[in-house]
C-alpha positions as CSV (number, residue, x, y, z in Angstrom):
1,M,-12.3,-24.6,-74.1
2,A,-12.4,-21.7,-70.9
3,W,-10.4,-24.2,-68.9
4,R,-8.3,-21.3,-67.8
5,E,-11.4,-18.7,-67.1
6,D,-13.2,-21.5,-65.0
7,A,-10.1,-22.2,-62.9
8,E,-9.6,-18.6,-61.9
9,E,-12.3,-18.2,-59.9
10,G,-11.1,-21.2,-57.6
11,F,-8.4,-18.6,-56.2
12,P,-9.1,-16.9,-52.9
13,P,-8.2,-13.2,-52.3
14,Q,-4.3,-12.4,-53.2
15,R,-2.2,-13.1,-50.1
16,H,0.7,-10.7,-48.9
17,R,3.3,-13.5,-49.3
18,E,2.4,-15.5,-51.8
19,P,4.7,-15.7,-54.6
20,L,4.1,-13.8,-57.8
21,S,4.3,-16.3,-60.5
22,L,2.3,-19.6,-58.1
23,R,-1.8,-18.5,-59.7
24,Q,0.4,-18.3,-63.1
25,D,2.1,-21.4,-62.7
26,I,-1.2,-23.4,-61.6
27,L,-3.3,-22.1,-64.0
28,D,-1.2,-23.3,-66.6
29,E,-0.4,-26.4,-65.8
30,L,-4.3,-27.0,-65.0
31,S,-4.8,-25.6,-68.4
32,D,-2.3,-28.3,-70.3
33,H,-3.4,-31.5,-68.3
34,L,-7.0,-30.5,-69.3
35,A,-6.7,-29.7,-72.7
36,L,-4.9,-33.1,-73.2
37,A,-8.0,-34.7,-71.3
38,A,-9.9,-33.5,-73.9
39,E,-7.9,-34.1,-77.2
40,W,-7.6,-38.4,-75.7
41,E,-12.0,-37.9,-75.0
42,A,-11.7,-36.3,-79.0
43,E,-9.8,-39.5,-80.4
44,A,-11.8,-41.9,-78.1
45,G,-15.1,-40.7,-79.9
46,A,-16.6,-37.6,-78.5
47,E,-17.9,-36.3,-80.8
48,S,-19.1,-32.1,-79.8
49,D,-17.6,-29.8,-77.2
50,E,-20.1,-30.5,-74.7
51,E,-19.5,-34.4,-74.8
52,I,-15.5,-33.4,-74.8
53,R,-16.1,-31.0,-71.3
54,T,-18.5,-33.4,-69.8
55,R,-15.9,-36.5,-70.1
56,V,-13.1,-34.3,-69.1
57,L,-15.1,-32.9,-66.0
58,G,-16.3,-36.3,-65.3
59,K,-12.7,-37.9,-65.1
60,F,-10.8,-35.1,-63.6
61,G,-13.4,-33.0,-61.7
62,S,-14.3,-29.2,-61.5
63,P,-11.7,-27.0,-62.7
64,T,-12.0,-24.5,-59.7
65,A,-12.0,-27.2,-57.2
66,I,-8.7,-28.5,-58.3
67,A,-7.1,-24.7,-59.0
68,R,-8.0,-24.6,-55.3
69,S,-7.1,-27.1,-54.3
70,L,-3.6,-26.5,-55.8
71,W,-3.5,-23.2,-54.7
72,W,-3.9,-24.4,-50.7
73,G,-1.4,-27.3,-51.4
74,A,1.6,-25.1,-52.2
75,M,0.5,-22.2,-49.3
76,K,-0.8,-23.9,-46.4
77,G,2.6,-24.1,-44.6
78,T,2.5,-19.7,-45.4
79,V,-1.3,-19.7,-44.3
80,M,-0.7,-21.6,-41.5
81,K,2.4,-19.2,-40.2
82,D,0.1,-16.3,-40.8
83,W,-2.6,-17.9,-38.7
84,I,-0.5,-18.9,-36.0
85,Q,1.1,-15.1,-35.7
86,I,-2.2,-13.7,-35.9
87,S,-3.5,-15.7,-33.1
88,F,-0.6,-15.2,-31.1
89,N,-1.1,-11.2,-31.4
90,A,-4.3,-11.2,-30.3
91,I,-3.4,-13.5,-27.6
92,L,-0.6,-10.8,-27.1
93,C,-2.9,-8.1,-27.3
94,I,-5.8,-9.3,-25.2
95,G,-2.6,-10.0,-22.1
96,V,-1.5,-6.5,-22.6
97,M,-5.2,-5.1,-22.4
98,V,-5.6,-7.4,-19.2
99,F,-2.4,-6.1,-17.6
100,M,-3.2,-2.6,-18.3
101,V,-6.8,-2.8,-16.6
102,L,-5.2,-4.0,-14.0
103,F,-2.7,-1.7,-13.6
104,Y,-5.2,1.0,-14.0
105,Q,-7.0,-0.2,-11.4
106,Q,-3.8,-0.7,-8.9
107,M,-3.0,3.0,-9.8
108,Q,-6.7,3.7,-8.7
109,S,-6.8,2.4,-5.3
110,S,-3.3,3.4,-4.6
111,N,-4.2,7.0,-5.2
112,N,-7.5,6.7,-3.4
113,A,-5.3,5.5,-0.4
114,L,-2.6,8.0,-0.2
115,L,-5.9,10.5,-0.9
116,T,-7.5,9.4,2.3
117,A,-4.5,9.2,4.4
118,L,-3.3,12.8,3.3
119,K,-7.1,13.9,3.8
120,D,-7.3,12.1,7.1
121,Q,-3.8,13.6,8.2
122,G,-5.0,17.6,7.3
123,T,-8.0,16.9,9.4
124,G,-5.8,16.0,12.2
125,S,-7.8,12.6,12.6
126,V,-4.3,10.9,12.6
127,S,-1.6,12.3,15.1
128,Q,1.4,10.9,16.3
129,D,2.0,13.6,19.0
130,P,1.5,12.3,22.2
131,S,0.0,13.1,25.6
132,V,0.3,13.0,29.0
133,E,-2.4,12.1,31.7
134,L,-1.4,12.5,35.6
135,V,-3.5,11.1,38.7
136,L,-2.6,13.2,41.8
137,Y,-2.8,11.2,45.1
138,R,-2.4,12.3,48.6
139,G,-0.3,10.2,50.8
140,S,-0.7,6.8,48.9
141,L,-2.1,5.4,46.1
142,D,-5.2,4.2,48.3
143,G,-5.4,8.0,50.0
144,P,-7.7,10.3,48.3
145,I,-7.2,11.8,44.8
146,V,-6.3,16.0,45.6
147,K,-8.3,18.4,43.4
148,E,-7.3,22.1,42.1
149,L,-4.0,21.3,42.5
150,K,-1.5,23.8,39.9
151,V,0.3,21.9,37.8
152,E,2.9,23.0,35.3
153,L,4.9,21.0,32.4
154,T,7.8,22.2,31.2
155,G,11.2,21.2,28.8
156,H,11.8,20.7,24.8
157,A,10.3,19.2,22.4
158,F,12.9,17.1,20.1
159,G,14.2,18.8,16.9
160,R,14.4,22.6,18.7
161,N,17.7,24.1,18.7
162,D,17.4,27.3,21.4
163,D,17.1,26.8,24.9
164,R,14.2,28.2,25.3
165,S,11.5,26.0,26.9
166,D,7.8,25.5,26.3
167,S,5.2,25.6,29.3
168,I,2.0,24.5,29.8
169,T,-0.3,24.7,33.1
170,A,-3.0,23.2,34.0
171,Y,-5.1,22.4,37.5
172,S,-6.7,18.7,38.4
173,D,-10.3,18.4,38.0
174,Q,-12.4,16.8,40.0
175,Q,-11.2,13.1,39.5
176,G,-7.8,14.5,40.2
177,K,-7.1,14.1,37.0
178,V,-4.2,16.6,35.0
179,K,-4.3,15.6,31.1
180,F,-1.2,17.7,28.7
181,G,-1.3,17.2,24.7
182,P,-1.4,16.3,22.6
183,I,2.1,18.0,22.4
184,R,5.2,17.6,20.7
185,A,7.5,14.7,21.5
186,G,10.4,15.6,23.9
187,Q,11.8,16.0,27.3
188,Y,9.9,17.9,30.0
189,S,9.3,18.1,33.7
190,I,6.0,17.8,35.6
191,N,6.2,20.6,38.6
192,I,3.9,20.7,41.4
193,Q,3.7,23.1,44.1
194,D,1.5,21.8,47.0
195,D,0.8,25.0,48.9
196,L,-0.8,22.8,51.9
197,I,2.5,21.1,53.2
198,N,4.9,24.1,51.6
199,M,6.4,21.1,49.5
200,H,7.4,21.3,45.7
201,T,7.4,17.8,43.6
202,Y,9.4,17.3,40.6
203,K,9.5,14.6,38.1
204,K,11.0,14.2,34.5
205,I,9.8,12.4,31.4
206,T,10.5,11.3,27.9
207,L,7.1,11.8,25.3
208,Y,8.0,9.4,22.1
209,A,6.2,10.3,18.8
210,D,3.3,7.7,18.9
211,G,0.7,9.4,19.1
212,K,-0.2,7.6,22.5
213,T,-1.6,8.8,25.8
214,T,1.3,8.1,28.7
215,P,-1.1,7.4,32.0
216,L,1.0,8.8,35.5
217,K,0.1,8.1,38.6
218,I,2.0,10.8,41.4
219,V,1.1,10.3,45.2
220,L,1.8,13.6,47.3
221,P,3.1,13.4,50.7
222,P,0.1,13.5,53.2
223,D,-1.0,16.8,54.6
224,K,-0.6,15.6,58.7
225,K,2.0,17.0,60.4
226,H,4.1,14.6,62.8
227,T,6.0,15.2,66.2
228,L,9.9,14.8,66.0
229,N,11.0,13.1,69.1
230,A,14.8,13.1,69.4
231,V,16.8,11.3,72.4
232,L,20.0,12.7,73.4
233,P,23.2,10.4,74.5
234,F,24.0,12.5,77.4
235,D,22.1,13.9,80.8
236,T,23.3,17.2,80.7
237,D,20.2,20.1,80.6
238,I,19.8,21.3,77.6
239,L,17.7,24.0,78.7
240,S,20.7,25.5,80.3
241,D,22.3,28.7,78.8
242,K,25.5,27.1,78.7
243,V,24.4,23.9,76.2
244,M,23.8,24.2,72.3
245,V,22.5,21.3,70.6
246,V,22.9,21.2,66.7
247,M,21.0,18.2,64.9
248,D,21.7,17.6,61.0
249,L,18.1,16.2,59.7
250,S,17.6,14.7,56.2
251,T,14.7,13.2,54.4
252,K,14.6,10.9,51.8
253,W,11.6,10.9,49.2
254,N,10.2,6.9,48.5
255,N,9.4,7.3,45.0
256,D,8.0,4.1,44.8
257,D,4.4,6.0,45.0
258,M,5.6,7.4,41.6
259,D,4.2,5.4,38.7
């Protein structure tokens, strides 16, 4: 009887780690058992091959199902390992793909931020050069503002190797303000020539590369003339041609009015 041909139909496709003799061994063992069972049925009174086949199949089942069951029993561990390996590789591939997508998005975001910063720097919207803004007052901080007064800013920017000074000249506006900048960070001097009282005002400042505007309030001397009274500690007639009075006069500038 065609037990072997029927059993071969129950095998799944060949697997790469399947032993070469596994299917042959299953077919040989199954064929021997079914052939022996057929002989028992013939001795038990079965008269035809069809009747013998029917009795054998009734006791043992389909050769196809039996062959598949035997193959699975032998290959179960190997197949499960393959499935685990395939699942692990699939999860690993998905993880790598997710990481690559996130990494690409992060790179895109960083590149966009860098391009924006470079663009802003190129257009001058981001500047670290400082400025200084002066407000000029006459007499005190509560006094009148000083308009159209010449102010000169001189000095050296940080990092320069020569001794040449930079110089910028401006005039105070209708609000008494004078602004210099943005200019390079460095050490500068503010020079104000006040022709009204024939006096020179001078102040040193240091500007740092912080992109900020430094406000300064400068109080100039009042424009009023004061009478100087001197008391001499003797009774001699100073109007005499024989008398000479020597006086040592000095002034002290109050820096409290310079902020």
